[in-house]
C-alpha positions as CSV (number, residue, x, y, z in Angstrom):
1,M,232.2,-84.0,180.5
2,T,235.1,-83.6,182.8
3,K,237.5,-83.5,179.8
4,S,235.6,-80.7,178.2
5,K,236.8,-77.1,178.6
6,V,234.7,-74.0,178.3
7,G,235.9,-70.9,176.5
8,T,235.3,-67.4,177.8
9,L,232.6,-66.5,175.2
10,E,230.9,-69.9,175.7
11,A,230.8,-69.4,179.4
12,I,229.3,-65.9,179.0
13,M,226.5,-67.3,176.8
14,L,226.1,-70.2,179.3
15,I,225.1,-67.8,182.1
16,L,222.9,-65.8,179.7
17,T,221.0,-68.9,178.8
18,I,219.0,-69.0,182.0
19,V,218.0,-65.3,181.8
20,V,216.9,-65.7,178.1
21,A,214.9,-68.8,178.9
22,H,212.9,-67.2,181.7
23,T,212.2,-63.9,179.8
24,I,210.6,-65.8,177.0
25,L,207.6,-66.5,179.2
26,S,206.2,-64.4,182.0
27,M,209.2,-63.0,183.9
28,P,209.0,-59.5,182.3
29,R,205.3,-59.3,182.8
30,N,205.7,-60.4,186.5
31,I,208.3,-57.7,187.1
32,L,206.0,-55.0,185.5
33,V,202.9,-56.0,187.4
34,T,204.8,-55.8,190.7
35,I,207.0,-52.7,190.2
36,K,204.9,-50.9,187.5
37,S,206.4,-47.7,186.0
38,S,209.6,-47.8,188.1
39,T,210.6,-51.1,186.5
40,I,213.6,-49.7,184.6
41,I,215.0,-48.0,187.6
42,N,214.5,-51.1,189.7
43,L,216.3,-53.3,187.1
44,L,219.2,-50.9,187.1
45,F,219.4,-51.2,190.9
46,V,219.2,-55.0,191.0
47,S,221.7,-55.2,188.1
48,I,224.3,-53.3,190.1
49,L,223.6,-55.6,193.0
50,A,223.9,-58.7,190.8
51,I,227.3,-57.5,189.4
52,A,228.5,-56.8,193.0
53,I,227.4,-60.3,194.2
54,S,229.0,-62.0,191.2
55,Y,232.2,-60.2,192.0
56,V,232.1,-61.4,195.6
57,I,231.4,-65.0,194.4
58,V,234.4,-64.8,192.1
59,K,236.6,-63.5,194.9
60,L,235.6,-66.3,197.2
61,L,236.1,-68.9,194.5
62,K,239.7,-67.8,193.9
63,N,240.9,-69.3,197.1
64,F,239.8,-72.7,195.8
65,P,241.3,-72.8,192.2
66,G,239.8,-75.4,189.9
67,Q,237.1,-76.4,192.4
68,D,233.3,-76.0,192.2
69,I,230.7,-75.6,194.9
70,I,230.5,-79.4,195.4
71,D,234.3,-79.8,195.9
72,I,234.2,-76.8,198.3
73,S,231.3,-78.4,200.2
74,D,233.3,-81.5,200.6
75,Y,236.2,-79.5,202.0
76,L,233.9,-77.7,204.4
77,G,231.7,-80.5,205.8
78,G,232.8,-83.8,204.4
79,K,231.1,-86.3,202.2
80,V,227.6,-86.1,203.8
81,F,227.5,-82.3,203.5
82,K,228.7,-82.5,199.9
83,N,225.9,-85.0,199.0
84,I,223.3,-82.8,200.6
85,I,224.4,-79.7,198.7
86,G,224.7,-81.7,195.5
87,I,221.2,-83.0,195.9
88,I,219.8,-79.5,196.6
89,F,221.4,-78.1,193.4
90,I,220.3,-81.0,191.3
91,S,216.7,-80.7,192.6
92,Y,216.8,-76.9,192.1
93,F,217.9,-77.3,188.5
94,L,215.6,-80.1,187.6
95,V,212.4,-78.8,189.3
96,S,212.8,-75.2,188.0
97,T,213.7,-76.4,184.5
98,S,210.9,-79.0,184.3
99,L,208.2,-76.6,185.4
100,L,209.5,-73.9,183.0
101,L,209.3,-76.5,180.3
102,R,205.7,-77.2,181.2
103,N,204.9,-73.5,180.9
104,F,206.7,-73.2,177.6
105,C,204.8,-76.1,176.2
106,E,201.5,-74.7,177.4
107,C,202.4,-71.6,175.5
108,L,203.1,-73.6,172.3
109,K,199.8,-75.6,172.8
110,I,197.8,-72.4,173.1
111,I,199.4,-70.8,170.0
112,Y,199.9,-73.6,167.6
113,Y,198.6,-77.0,169.0
114,P,195.3,-76.4,170.8
115,M,194.1,-79.9,170.0
116,T,197.3,-81.7,171.0
117,N,197.8,-83.3,174.4
118,I,200.4,-81.5,176.5
119,V,202.2,-84.8,177.2
120,F,203.2,-85.2,173.6
121,I,204.6,-81.6,173.3
122,I,206.6,-82.0,176.5
123,A,207.8,-85.5,175.3
124,M,209.1,-84.0,172.1
125,F,211.4,-81.7,174.0
126,V,212.5,-84.5,176.3
127,I,213.4,-86.7,173.4
128,A,215.4,-83.8,171.9
129,I,217.2,-83.3,175.3
130,C,218.1,-87.0,175.5
131,A,219.5,-86.9,171.9
132,A,221.5,-83.8,172.6
133,N,222.9,-85.2,175.8
134,R,224.4,-88.1,174.0
135,L,226.7,-85.6,172.2
136,D,229.8,-84.1,173.8
137,F,229.3,-81.3,176.2
138,N,231.2,-78.9,173.9
139,A,228.7,-79.7,171.1
140,S,225.9,-78.2,173.3
141,L,228.0,-75.2,174.2
142,K,228.9,-74.5,170.5
143,T,225.3,-74.8,169.5
144,N,224.3,-72.4,172.3
145,L,227.0,-70.1,171.1
146,L,225.3,-70.0,167.7
147,I,221.7,-69.8,168.9
148,L,221.8,-67.5,171.9
149,P,223.1,-64.5,170.0
150,L,220.1,-64.9,167.7
151,A,217.8,-64.7,170.7
152,L,219.6,-61.5,171.9
153,V,219.4,-59.9,168.5
154,S,215.7,-60.8,168.2
155,M,215.0,-58.9,171.4
156,L,217.0,-55.9,170.1
157,F,215.1,-56.1,166.9
158,L,211.8,-56.4,168.7
159,F,212.6,-53.2,170.7
160,F,213.5,-51.0,167.8
161,A,210.9,-52.4,165.4
162,N,208.1,-51.4,167.8
163,M,209.5,-48.0,168.8
164,N,206.8,-46.2,166.7
165,K,204.2,-47.8,168.9
166,F,205.8,-46.7,172.2
167,V,204.0,-44.5,174.6
168,P,206.8,-42.7,176.6
169,Y,204.6,-41.3,179.3
170,R,204.1,-44.8,180.7
171,I,207.4,-44.4,182.4
172,F,205.8,-41.9,184.8
173,P,205.7,-41.7,187.8
174,I,209.4,-42.7,187.6
175,F,209.4,-44.2,191.1
176,G,206.1,-46.1,190.6
177,D,204.3,-46.7,193.9
178,G,207.2,-45.2,195.8
179,L,210.8,-45.7,196.9
180,F,209.9,-48.6,199.2
181,N,208.3,-50.6,196.4
182,T,211.1,-49.8,194.0
183,F,214.1,-50.6,196.1
184,V,212.8,-52.8,199.0
185,L,209.9,-54.9,197.6
186,G,211.7,-54.8,194.2
187,F,214.8,-56.4,195.7
188,G,213.2,-59.8,194.8
189,N,213.8,-59.1,191.2
190,L,217.4,-60.0,191.8
191,A,216.1,-63.5,191.1
192,S,216.0,-62.5,187.4
193,F,219.8,-63.1,187.4
194,G,219.5,-66.8,188.2
195,G,222.4,-67.5,185.8
196,I,224.7,-66.6,188.6
197,A,224.2,-70.2,189.8
198,F,226.5,-71.4,187.0
199,L,229.4,-69.5,188.5
200,Y,229.6,-72.0,191.2
201,F,230.2,-74.8,188.7
202,L,232.4,-73.2,186.1
203,P,235.9,-73.2,187.5
204,P,236.8,-76.9,186.7
205,F,235.6,-76.5,183.1
206,L,237.2,-73.2,182.1
207,K,240.0,-73.1,179.6
208,E,241.2,-69.8,181.1
209,P,240.2,-69.9,184.8
210,E,241.8,-66.5,185.4
211,K,239.1,-64.9,183.2
212,I,236.2,-65.9,185.5
213,K,235.8,-62.3,186.8
214,K,235.4,-61.1,183.2
215,I,232.9,-63.9,182.5
216,A,230.8,-62.9,185.6
217,I,230.7,-59.2,185.0
218,V,230.2,-59.3,181.2
219,S,227.4,-62.0,181.4
220,I,225.6,-60.2,184.2
221,G,225.9,-56.9,182.3
222,L,224.5,-58.4,179.1
223,S,221.7,-60.0,181.1
224,A,220.8,-56.6,182.6
225,V,220.7,-55.0,179.1
226,Y,218.6,-57.9,177.8
227,L,216.1,-57.7,180.7
228,I,215.8,-53.9,180.4
229,L,215.1,-54.2,176.7
230,C,212.4,-56.9,177.4
231,V,210.5,-54.9,180.0
232,S,211.0,-51.6,178.2
233,T,209.3,-53.0,175.1
234,L,206.3,-54.2,177.2
235,L,206.2,-51.1,179.4
236,F,206.0,-48.7,176.5
237,M,203.6,-50.8,174.4
238,F,201.1,-52.1,176.8
239,S,199.5,-51.2,180.1
240,F,200.6,-53.8,182.6
241,F,199.4,-52.0,185.7
242,I,196.5,-54.4,185.9
243,N,196.7,-58.2,186.2
244,T,196.8,-60.0,182.9
245,N,196.4,-63.6,181.8
246,E,198.6,-63.2,178.8
247,I,200.9,-66.2,178.8
248,T,203.5,-64.8,176.4
249,P,203.5,-61.0,176.4
250,L,206.7,-60.8,174.4
251,Y,205.1,-63.0,171.7
252,N,202.2,-60.5,171.6
253,A,204.7,-57.7,171.0
254,T,206.1,-59.5,168.0
255,R,202.6,-59.5,166.3
256,Y,202.8,-55.7,166.0
257,I,205.9,-55.7,163.8
258,E,205.2,-54.7,160.2
259,F,207.6,-53.7,157.4
260,G,205.4,-53.1,154.4
261,S,203.2,-55.7,152.8
262,F,206.0,-58.3,152.4
263,F,207.2,-58.5,156.0
264,Q,204.3,-59.1,158.3
265,R,203.4,-61.8,160.8
266,L,207.0,-62.3,161.9
267,E,206.1,-63.9,165.2
268,S,206.7,-67.4,163.9
269,V,210.4,-66.5,163.2
270,F,210.7,-65.1,166.8
271,L,209.1,-68.2,168.2
272,L,211.4,-70.5,166.3
273,I,214.5,-68.7,167.6
274,W,213.1,-68.9,171.2
275,I,212.3,-72.6,170.8
276,L,215.9,-73.3,169.8
277,A,217.3,-71.1,172.6
278,F,215.0,-72.9,175.1
279,S,216.2,-76.3,173.9
280,C,219.8,-75.2,174.4
281,Y,218.8,-74.2,178.0
282,L,217.3,-77.6,178.7
283,S,220.3,-79.5,177.3
284,I,222.8,-77.4,179.3
285,I,220.9,-77.6,182.6
286,S,220.4,-81.4,182.3
287,K,224.1,-81.8,181.5
288,F,225.2,-79.8,184.5
289,S,222.7,-81.8,186.7
290,M,224.2,-85.1,185.4
291,S,227.7,-83.7,186.1
292,I,226.8,-83.0,189.7
293,F,225.3,-86.5,190.1
294,K,228.3,-88.1,188.5
295,K,230.6,-86.3,191.0
296,L,228.4,-87.4,194.0
297,T,228.4,-91.0,193.0
298,N,231.8,-91.4,191.3
299,I,230.3,-93.2,188.3
300,E,232.5,-93.4,185.2
301,T,230.1,-92.4,182.5
302,K,227.0,-90.3,182.2
303,K,225.3,-92.5,179.6
304,P,223.1,-94.4,182.0
305,L,221.9,-91.1,183.4
306,I,220.7,-89.6,180.2
307,D,217.3,-91.4,179.9
308,I,216.8,-91.4,183.7
309,F,217.2,-87.6,183.9
310,G,214.9,-87.2,180.8
311,I,212.2,-89.3,182.5
312,L,212.6,-87.2,185.6
313,I,212.2,-84.0,183.7
314,L,209.1,-85.4,181.9
315,G,207.6,-86.6,185.2
316,I,208.1,-83.4,187.1
317,A,206.8,-81.3,184.2
318,L,203.6,-83.4,184.2
319,L,203.0,-83.1,188.0
320,P,201.0,-79.9,187.9
321,K,197.3,-80.6,187.1
322,N,197.1,-77.5,184.9
323,Y,198.9,-74.4,183.7
324,A,197.8,-72.2,186.6
325,I,199.7,-74.4,189.1
326,S,203.0,-74.5,187.1
327,E,202.7,-70.7,186.4
328,N,202.2,-70.1,190.1
329,F,205.5,-71.9,190.7
330,E,207.3,-69.6,188.2
331,T,205.8,-66.4,189.7
332,E,205.6,-67.2,193.4
333,I,208.1,-69.9,194.3
334,Y,210.9,-69.8,191.7
335,P,212.2,-66.3,192.8
336,Y,212.6,-67.4,196.4
337,L,214.4,-70.6,195.2
338,V,216.9,-68.5,193.3
339,L,217.5,-66.1,196.2
340,G,217.7,-68.9,198.7
341,I,219.9,-71.4,196.8
342,A,221.7,-69.5,194.0
343,F,222.5,-66.5,196.3
344,F,222.2,-67.2,200.0
345,L,223.2,-70.9,200.2
346,G,226.0,-70.7,197.6
347,I,227.6,-67.6,199.1
348,S,227.2,-68.9,202.7
349,I,229.1,-72.0,201.8
350,L,231.9,-70.0,200.1
351,I,232.2,-67.6,203.0
352,L,232.4,-70.5,205.6
353,A,234.9,-72.4,203.5
354,N,237.1,-69.3,203.2
355,I,236.9,-68.8,207.0
356,V,237.9,-72.4,207.7
357,K,240.8,-72.2,205.2
358,K,242.1,-69.1,206.8
359,R,241.9,-70.6,210.3
360,K,243.8,-73.7,209.1
361,H,246.4,-71.4,207.5
362,F,246.9,-69.5,210.7
363,Q,247.1,-72.7,212.8
364,K,250.1,-73.8,210.7
């Protein structure tokens, strides 16, 4: 993987992958239930914050060319600190991915396989991940480059195909339950941009490292547009101001699309695209996790890790006793993990490392 180089467009799609994977399930619904009619304004607000934060991250990374957050942690606190940070990021990637996989498989079970044991559905994805991880890293990126635009286009199509069913007055009151809820309590929706975590690991892999600022701004901008399309579709179609147990609200929106008698029941096409996009997400996350572990242990090849990480993902996904527990992780715990690790921890390390580097420079 260290010999693989990531192109600019591939890197943009890489960051978008996390946003797309989480919006497939309950993220848009959770945002709507919390912020209500002011969701669009709230997302515009947190999108501007996310772009500003990604710009800061890029600026801080520039003082450490060709290095990722693990290398910078080594520079800042030595091998022990590097190992701690590496383990934190590996755990963050694996736990969040595994429990999201559990939720996605629960969705498939409810829709298509009600009589199938959830273990078998999860195992099929894990087998696919292990097979994909035996291919070169660029193979996953190129596949993602083909699949993810389909997911983006599918959401654009979903929005415009359902416009005749929109109820515009649901956007009122514009500030929902007030400015405090929209801009203070709604600050937590910054976690929707979890793809920012990839920025910490991209520098060693980029073909054109000087374009990392463009990658950050474009990917966050596209993520913002995608998120706004998702929540706008649900906001204008359904009333989400009461709690709902719908596991896949976007899937429900696809069932309303009709183009005459020949083009009905298109939800299966959407679900197929989302399954492919989700599989790309799983493969990329696991490969980045193996890359971090490889850097921590200095092993020469990732091949022994493929099945081990696959078993870890399977085991973590099966830990929750039921869907309610795994869904609670996604709604109540995951946002704080993103804010704490992808934003606070990562930026703090970069700031401290830059301060140390400047002090050493002045001491010379």
